N, C-alpha and C positions, 0 to 999 in steps of 0.2 A: 201536286208536284212538289218534289223535295226541295228544301231550301238549298241554295247554292253555297258552297263553303266560302268562308271569309278568309282573307289573307292578312298578314301583319306587315306587308311591304311598307318600308319607310320608317319603321319603329326603331331600327338599329342605327346608332350614330357612334362616331368615334369621340370618346371623351376628350375634353380639353387637357392640355398639359398641366394646367393648374390643379384640376380635379385629380388627375392621375398622380401628381406629386403628393397631394394630401392623402390619397389612399396608400401610396407607398410609404408615406411617413408613419402610417399606423403600424407597419411592420418593422421599419428600420428604427424609428424613434419612439420608444415606449415610455421613457422617463428621462430626466436630466442626465443620468449616468450614461444613457445611450449616446447623447450628444458629446459628452466628455470623451467617450471611447472613440467615436468616429473622428473627432478633431485631433485627438492625441495620436491616433494611428496615422493620420495624414501627416502630422508633424514628424513622426518617426520615419515614414516613407520618404520624407523630404530631406532626410539626413541630419536632423537637428541634433546638436550636441547639448542643448539646454532647452527645457520646456517648463513653462509656468502654467498652472491651472488655477484660475481665479473664480471663486464662487460667491454668490450672494443668495440668501434665503434658500439654501439647499438646492441651488440651481434653477429654481423656478423664476427668479428675477434675472440672474446672469450666470452663464457658463462661458468663460473666456479662456482660450488657449493661445499662448504666445510662444513662438519658437524662433530659433536662429537658423532654420533650414535654408534650402536653396531659393525659396521665394518663387513668385510668378511675375511674368510680364503683364502689361495692360490687357492684352487680348485674352490670355488665359484666365486672368482674374475675373473677367466678365463671363467667359464661357464656362467656368467651373460650376456655375449654378444651374446650368442646363442639365436636363435629365440624361443620364448615361454618359456624361462627359467624363472621360478618364484618360490619363496619360500612361496607364499601366498595362493595358491590353491592346494588342494590334491585330491579333488573329485568333481563330478558334483554338489553334495549337497552343497559344499562350495560356489558355485556361487549364491545360493539363500540367503546367509547370509553374504555378504561381509562387512567387517568392516575396511578394509584397503583402502588407496587411490589408490594404484596401485595393479594390480593382474594379468594382461594378459601376462606379460613378453615380451612385444613388444618394450618398450621404448628404452632401451639401444641398442638393435640390430638395430632398425630403425635409431637412431641417429648416431651410428657408421657407418652405411652404407653410410651416406652422409656428414661425417665430419671426422676430425682427433681428436681422443679421447684418453686422458690419464687418467687412473684410478689409484688412490693410496688409499689403504685401509689397516686397521689393527684392529684386535680384541684386547680387553684388555689382554687376556691371551697369545697373541703371542709376541715373542721377537722382531720380525721385521715385517714390513708391506710388501705388495705386490704391484708391479707396473705392469700394463698391458696397452699396447698401441695398438690401433686399428685404421687403416686408410682405409676408403672406404670399411669397412666390413672385412678387412684382418688383422689378428693379426700380428704385426711386432715386438713386444718385450714383454718379461715377465721376471721380476727379482725381488729380494728382494729390499726394500727401507726403508729409515727412515721416519717415519710419526707418529704423535700422534694418539692415538686411535680414530677411526672414518673413514670417507671416504672423498676423494676429487676427483671430476670428472671435468676435464677441456675439454671443447668442442671447438675446434678451426676451423676456416675457414669453417663455415657451408655452405653446398652445393658446396664445392670446386670442386667436380667431377660431378656436375649437374648444369652447368652454366645457363641453362634456368630457373631453379628454383631460382637461386640466383638473376637473373635479375628481378624476380617478387617481390622481397622484396620492401617495401615502403621506404620512406625517413627515414634517421636515427631518426628524431624527432618522426615520427609515430611508428617506431619499438620500440623506447625507451618508448613511452607511453604504448604500449602493455606489455612490460616487467615490467614496474612499476606497472601497474594494476594487473598483475599476482602475483607479490610479495606481493602487498597490500592485495589481497584476501587471500593468504595462511597465511600471518602474522595475519590477522584478526581472522582466524579460530583457531589460535594456540597462544593465548596470553601468555601461559606458556613457549614458546620457544623464546629465544632471536634471533632477525633477524637483519642482517646488509646488506645493499645494497650499492654497490660502482660502479660508472661508470667513466671510464677513469681517475681513481685516485681521483675522487670527491665523497665524501660520501653523499648519498641521505637519508638513514635512518640508525639509530643505535638504535634499540628498545630493551630495556632490557626485560628479562623474568619477568612476573608478578607472584606474589604468587598464589597458587592454592586454597586458602581458601575462596575467594570471587570471584565467576565467573563474576558477573556483574561489580564489581569494576575493575577487571583485563581487561575485554573487553572494558570498558569505557576508561581506560588508554591507551589501544592499539589504539583505534579509535582516541583519541586526539593526540597521538604520530604520527599517519599517516596523519591526516587531519588538525592539528593545535589546540592549546589550546583555541583559541578564540571561538570554537564551544561548549565549556563545558556547557554553559547554554542552548544549543539548542538540547541536546540529551534527548530523552524520553525512559525510560526503558519499555520493553515489556516482559511480562511473563504470560503464560497461559498453561494449559494442560487439556487433556481429558483422556479417558481410555487408548488410544493407541497413543496419540500424545502429544508432548511437544514442546513449542515454547519459546525461550528466545532471547534477543538481544536488539537492540536500533533502533529507528526511529528518524528522524530529526524533530524538530519543523517546523511549516510551513515556517518560514523564512530560514530554511536550505534546500534550493532546488537548483537545477541546470538545465541547458538547455539540458543536455544529461543524459543518464542512466549510465554514467561512475562511479558514486558513489552509486550504488545499489548492495548490496551483499546478496545473498541467499545461505544458506548452508543446506544440507540434510545429517544428520549423519556425520557432519564434512567435507563433500565434497562440494566445491563450484560448483554451477550449474547455468545455465541460463534457466529461465522459464518465458516467457513473460506473460503467463496466471496467474501465481502466483504473478508476479510483478504488474499485473493489479489489483489484489486483494488489494494490499497495496495502490495503487493509489486511488482506490475506497473508501478505508477507510478514506482518507483525504477529500473526497467530493470536495467542492469548496474552501478548505483552501489553496490549491496551484493553481495558474492560469493555464489555458490551455497552453500546450507546455512546462511546467516545470515538473521536476521529483524530488520527495523528496528523501533525503538520507535515506538509511536503511541498517542495517547489522543484519539479522535475521537468527536464527539457529533452524531448525526443527529436532527433534529427533523422530524416529519411529522404529518399528520392521523392520530389513533389508529385511525380506521376503515380506514387503508391497511395496517395491520400487525396480525397475530394473535399475541398474547402468550400464548395459552393452548394451546400445542402441546407443552410440555415439563414434566415433573413438577417440576423445580427452576426453571422459568421462565428457563432459561439460553439457550434458542433461541427465535427468533420466525420468523414466516413473512410475507413481503412480497407485495403484490399485483403488483409489478413489480420483481422482483429484478435482472433484467438491466439495467434502466434505472438503478437505484440503483448497480449495479456501475460503469457507465460514468461516472455523475456523481461517484462517489467517486474513481475513478482520475484523472479529469481535474482535479478540485480539488486533489488531492495533487500531481499533476505540476506544476500551475501554481505551487503554493506552493514547491516545490523549485526551480523556475526563477527565483524571485525572491530567492534567498538567495546567500550568498557562493560556493557551489559553481557558480554560473552564470557564463557569460562576460560577463554584463551588468555595467554599471557600478554603483558604490556608491550613486549618487544614486537609481538604480532599486531597489537592494536595500533601501534604507531606506523605500521607499514600499510596504511589504508589504500595506497595506490598499487599495491602488489597484486597483479592480476592472477597470479598462480597460487593464491592462498587456498589450501584445501579446507573444506568445511562440510557442512551438511549436504551440499550439492554434489560432492565428489561421487562419481559413478563407479570408480574402481578403487581397490585397495592400493596402498602405496607400493607394495611389492608386486602388484600385478596379479597376485593369486586370489583365489576365492576366499571370502570370509566364511566363518561358520554360519551355516544356514539352518533355520528351523525345519523340522520335518512336518509336513502336512498330514492330515488324517489319513490320506491314501498312501502314505509312505514316500511321496515324492518330495524333492527339495523345492522350497519356495524360490522363485526367481529373484526376489528382492530380500536379501538377508535382513534379519532384525535381531536386536540384542536379546540374548537368551541366558546370560550368565547369572542374573540375579533372580532367584525364584524361592524366596523364603516360604516356609509353611507355618501358618498360624495354628497353634495348638495350646491346650491348657498346660502343657509341660513347660512352656516358656520358649526361650530362644532355640533356634536350630543350632546344631553343632557346626564346627568350623568348616565342614564340607558343604554346608547348605542343605543337608538332608535332614528331614524331620526326625524327632526321636522315634524309637521303635514303637510300633503299634498306633501311631497317630494318624496313619493314612490308610485308606482302603485301596490305594492305587499301586499297581506293580511298577517296578522300575522301568524307565523308558529312556532311550537315547535322547529324546527331546528334552529331557529334564536335566541333562548333564551340562556342565559348564564347557565352553569351548576350550580348545587346546591352548589358546592364548592365555598366559598367566594374567591374574587380575592386575589391572592398572595399565596394561600395554595398550589398550585401545584409547586411553585418554591421554595420549602423548602431548596433545596441545595444552593440557592443563599445566604442564611443568616446563615446557620450553616452546619457542616458536617452531612452526613447521619447517621441514627441510625445503631448501630452495629447489625450484624446478618441478615441484609436484604439480601436475596439471589438474585443474578443476573443470568440471563440465559447465558449459554455458547454458545448457538446457534446463528445463524445469526439474526440480528435484523430486524424487518420490517421497511419500509421506513418512517413511522410515528409512533412514540411510544406512548403508553398510558401514562396518567398522572402518576406521581410518587406516588400517593396515596392520599386518602382523609383524611384530618386531621381537627380537630376543629380549627375554626378561632382564637381561643384564645391561640393556641400553641405558647409558648414563643420562641424567638430567642436565639442565643448563649449568648447574654448579658442580658437575662432576660426580655427584652421588647417584646411586641407582634409584630409579623411580620406585621399584618395588619396596625400597626401604623407607619411602616417605611415610611418615605417620598419618594414620587416618583414625581419628578419635570419634567416639560417640559421646554426645552431650545429652544427659537425661533421657536417653533412649528416644530422642526426638530429632536431634540434629547430628549431622556429620561434619566434623571440623578437620581441615587439612591445610597445611601451609602451601603458599604459592611463591613464585619468585619475588613478588613485590609485597607480600603481606600474608593474609590468610583468607580462607573461604569458608563460609558457613552454608551448609546445604540442609534444607528441610527434607527429612527422609521420606515422609509420606507424600509431600508435593512432588518430589523427584520421582518416586515410584509411580504416582499417578500419571506423570508425563510419559514415562517409559511405556506403561501399559496402554495408555491412550493411543500413542503412535503405533504400537504393535497391533492393537485392535483395528485401527484404521487401515494398516497395511493388509491385514487378513481380509477385511471387508472389500478392499479394492481388488486384491488379487484372487479372491475366492479360494484361498488356501490358508487354513489356520492349523496350528499344531494342536493335536488332540491328545488327551490323556485318558486311556481306558480305565474304567473302574472295575475292581475285582468283583464287587457286588453291586449290580445296577440298582439305581434308585427308581422308585415309581412316584409319579406326581399326578394328583387328581386335579384337573382343570375345570373351570366353568365353561359352559357352552361358548361364551364370548371369547374366552381365552383360547379355546380350541381353534376358532376361526382365525384369531390373530396368529396362532402358531403356524397355521398353514400358509399365511401370507409371509411370515417371517422366516420360513424354513430355510431358504437359500442363505440368508445372512447368518442364521444360527449355525448352519453347516460351515460357513466360511470362518466363523469365529472359533470353531473347534468342537462344537457340541455334536454328540452322536445320540440321536433320539429315535425311538421306535414307538409308533402309535399302537397301543393295545386295544382291548375292547372298550367301547364307550368313550369316556373322556380321560382315560388313564394313559399316561405317557411314561415310557421307560427311558431313563437317562443312563446310557451305557458309556458315554465318554463326555468329558468336559474340556474346555480350554485349559492348557497347561498352567496358566497363571491363576486359575480359580483356587482359592485356599480351601483346604479340607473342611468339610462341614458346610460349605456355602453352596453346594451343588443345587439344592432344591430352591433356595431363596433367590439365587441370582437369576435362575430361569424365570421365576415369577416376576422379579423386578424388571427384567428385560421386556417381558410381555407388557407390563404396565407402562413402561417407558415408551414402548412402541405405540401403545394406545393413545398416549398424550401427543405423540408426534405424527399421527396419521395424516394430518393436513399438511405436513411439511414436504418439501421436495426431497428426492431420494438422497442427495448428498447431506442435507440437514438431518434427515432421519437417521442415516448411518452415523453421523457425528454424535447424535444423542445416544445411540447404542454404544459407541466406543467410549463415551464418557461414563455411561452406566457401568460398563465392564470394568473400567479403570477404578471407579469409586468403590465398587463392591469387592475388588480383588487386591487393592493396594494395602500395604502394611499399615497398621494402626500407629498413631502417635503413642509413644510409650512402649512399643514393642522392641525388645532388645534384639540387636543384630550383632553377629560376630564381625571380627575385623575383615575377614574375607568377604562377607556379604556387603559390608560398607564399601569396600573397594569395588566390588562388582557393580554395586548400585551407581557409583560415580562413573564407572566405565560406560554403563548403559545410558546414563543421562547424557553424557557428552557425545554419544553416538546419535542422539536424537536430532531431528530436524530443527526443533525449536526448544532448546533445553532451559530457557530462562524463566518459564512460568508453567504452572500446571494448567489443565484444561479450563479451570475456572478463573484463571488470571492471577492466582496467587503466586508470588515469586518463589522460585526454587532455590535461587542462589543469592547470597549477599557477600560482597567482597569488601575487605578492609585493607587498605594500604598501610605500609609502615608509617607514612606521614600521619594518617588518621590516628593510628594507635599512639604515636608520639604526642600528638595534640592532646589526647585524653590524659596523658601523664604530665602535661604541662611543659614538655620539652621544646 
């Protein structure tokens, strides 16, 4: 006879509140910094205008937060330690429009379950305050006390009853770093609240409350108070908004970068959050202005309808979920890029730099030319115009004969290519596209709020007789060559030095990126096709890379065996480099096979630029120098080449006067 099945009836029990709170504490309270965060957020929600954070032994012995907020009455002071006790939610609907930092009612209950907590609190209307002491989740005392209006919560001996958790704490230096970063973040988001941080009797910060009348000035002062006044000239104001998004804050100039992300702060509706995806948007806005492995400083504040963001997706509320994350990514990147384009790292003039609040400043993000007409567009290999124009005016040809003539055409006999409309300069005279170099942009020019293409259209066709800010014609501005390596030109406030190879690298890199993105590249037919013999591995790579090579402007034909006929090459490839650049691209593709598509194409664009750019020491005519500057200033990110090397160095008249001791 078969055995009868056994049952587990009676094995399931409801855990006690004390055990539940200790389990919850494992999620909410990970380290002393978690305690400081929860207590400080409660103080801010209580409307505190002044907050003190007192620490001992990196928070393991004491984390105390004292505020002058609204305080609590005797009943609330006792109930606040109960699980899910909260004054910030009343219904499920409230969860969709949260405007407070705390809301779940788990923090105090979880902290009290694993520490010895003393709460003192008083409302303005009460004659006396209330003291409540809880140890390990059990209330051990409640009585009246003397205390100024506000609240003081002292958390002692964290994890005293969970020694395993206490053993997992890091070194005091590491825990103090986390505590400091937590206080920094909350202080940044609330410049109108005075914040003081003290550790073992030593004051770390004593930040006064800033006036509320100028948000940017208050936030700038708070940043300088936290990170040092020596960064004052390295802060770039950011401000932008759309129909349902608003962005304010500061990013660091390219020189203000670190080797870690420790000084990157993102806030959503006043809440500090961690979002690698949006942080990547900021990094992309810098392009190559910061080197690989470096992270720019930023403190950015996004405001949006609370219904568009879910803040209840992380135990410590450090992460949020957006309803349109990709749209916010593009909005953030464009806003930061525009802000960087308005400061001193830009080739624009000082009059424009000082108008950082001007929302209509045209720049790399402009989607239309100023006059509303189409800019000169490159012709793709199939004879059609590219939908996104790219600079085509500077195309010198390397040859043993030396410099090109003044028209930019190589000496006779130096090229096997026929003449092509794609190799002609636009009808705009040299210098017209770089109007922002010599004077501020015209008022009223609209700039797009959307994300910019990788290679932007010219800033507008103007008559070559358009005067500069000083009344002289821009076409008459001198553009000198220095040792066939640099281009020198005066500006309204001094002079500018441009590295001609780095500048050409930037131009070609963005042009190649645009061709790869649009799958339309300008091609130059060869009078006499070249043949290239490839290895079996290179033949396979060629088949994989064929679409991208076509997009760059190569015209290739597979012959018998492993032989390939090169019938056309990108218009930017110098004469004589047709064979080697194809092999280099294949080798670069081999090394980048493990990368994602965008990174692989970035490698290809860099390789194209590096193999096609003018050499240092190659003479350029005056027209070529002018055309190079035009194309550089039409780039999306003209300040550095793809490797991070600066393209532009500016010298003000004050700097030059200092050199002469004036």
